N, C-alpha and C positions, 0 to 999 in steps of 0.2 A: 503494500500499499504507500504508494509514493507520495500522493496529494490527498489531502483532506480538506473538504470544504467546512468551515465553521460557520454555523448560524449562532448569532448572539444579539444582545441588545444594543441599540443605539443610544443607550443610557447606562451608567455605571452600576444603578441599582442602589440600594440603601446598605450602608456598611462596607467594610473593606473585604469581606469574604469573597465577593463577587470579583472584585479586582484582583485580589490575590490568586484566585482560580484561573482568571484569564491570563495573568501572567506566568502561572506554573504551566498551564497548558501550552501557551506561546512558546516557552523555554524548551519544552518537549518536541515541538514541530520543527520540521526542517523546511519543507517546501508546501505552501498552503494556498488555498484558494478562499476568499472570503468576500463580504459584501463592498468593500473597498472605502468604507467610511473611516474618518479620523475621530469619531465622536464616540463615547460610551465604551463598551466592552470590546467593540469592533477595533477601534483606535489602540485601546491597550494591549489587546493581543497581537496586533500587527507590529506594534512597537517591540513587544517582548519577543517575538519571532525575529525581528530585524536585528534586535540587539544580540541575539543568540547566535547571529551568522545565518540565519535561514533565509528562504526567498518567500516573499508574499505577493500573490496575484490577486488583484481587486477587480470587481466587475460591477459596475455601477451605471445606472440609467442617467443620461444627459441632464434630465431635470434636477437630478439630487446634486450632479457635477456643479450646475448652476447656483445651487443653494450653498456652494462652497463647504460642503462637507467631505469631499474627496480628499483621501490622504495622499500627501504629495510625496512622502517618504518611503513608499514601498517599492518592491522591485518592478512592478508593471501594473498598470491600471487599463482595463479594457472598457470603454464606453459603448453602451449599448442604448437603444431608443425606450424600451419599455422594461418593466418589472417581470413580464413573462420571459421576455429575451434573457435578463438577467439571471433567472433561476435555470433556464435551459443551458445558458453557457456555463454557469458553475457546475452543474450536473455533467456536462461534458468534460469539463477540465478535472473531474474529482475521481479518486478512487473509493472515497468513503465520505460520510457526513457525520458531524458531531453538532450538537447544539449547547452551547453555554446558555444560562438564564438569560431571558428577553421577554419581550412581548408578544403582540400579534403577529409582527413580521417573522419572528423567530419561529413561532408555532405553526404559521403559514408555510415557511420554508421546509420545516420538519416534516409535517404532515404531507406536503406534496412529494417529497421523495420517498417517504414510507407507502404512500400510495402507489406509486411508480414502482416500487419493489413488489408489493402486493400483486400488481398486475403483470409483473414480470418483464417490465421495461428497463429495469436494471437489476443487477445482483450484487449491489454494493452495501457495506455495512451502515447502517444507521443508529446513531448513538446519542445518549444524553449524558452530559457530565452533571451529575445531580449534586450541584454545590449546596452543602448545608440543607438538604432534603428538599430545595426549591422545586423539583419535578416530581415530588412525592404525589400531589393531587392529580397530576397528569397521567401518571403511572396507575394510580387508582382508578381514574376515569377509563383508561384504555382496558383493565382488566374487568371493570364493569361492564363496559361495551361487549367484551368476549363472552362474560356471563349472560348477557341478554340477547345473545346469538347475533351481533352485529359485526364482530370480528372473529375470524377462525381462531381457534386456540394455536393452531400451527402458526399463524401469522404474528403472534405474541412474540415468537422467538425472533422476529425481525428487528425488534427495538432493544438494543443493548444498553444498560443502564450502570452507571458506576459512580461512586463518590470520588475516586482516586484517578486522576488523569493518566497516570503510566498504567495503571491496570485496564482502564478503560481503552486506552491505545492498543495495549496487547490483545484484548478481547476483540477488537476490530480487526486486528492483524490476522487472528486466528479465524475469523467469522466464515461459516458456511452457509451459503444462501439458503432460504426455504422458499419454495414456490409451488402452489397448487394450480394446475390449469383448469381444475374443474372450479367454475365461479360460485355456482350456487351449492347448497346443502352442506 
């Protein structure tokens, strides 16, 4: 797994625990794809990767670049037209996906790549860095959706979750894709 796409908040969150986790993950990563921002956990993560000698590829729609939130200190920044193009390009460039804490955008990006994995569009690992239990309610919701018959139990294995960045990256490296070509039942 050479490149990991990181989805994370455009805000730093409350408390240093999220910042510390972004820095720790950034230091563990070598060559990465992310949203391209210089704000929030995105900027913190990118800075940590760059400071550790890694490469960072950002992908950002031009309307966000015009809002001056593009990170100018990364290895490369690809500018696209729409958010849909951004997500597609990040997926094309990546060998796996990990989400740090974030809001609607983070969840949107994570759920989209999980759906693509479920449909067999890709076979890349999708993971949550569960900083300080941030994603516990989401993991509980996913388990609830499976108990209620909306997610196949087999598909629960597609979402890796760990509180330790190094352990999470090791699990992503060892990931074996799950796929069922039978959609219903």
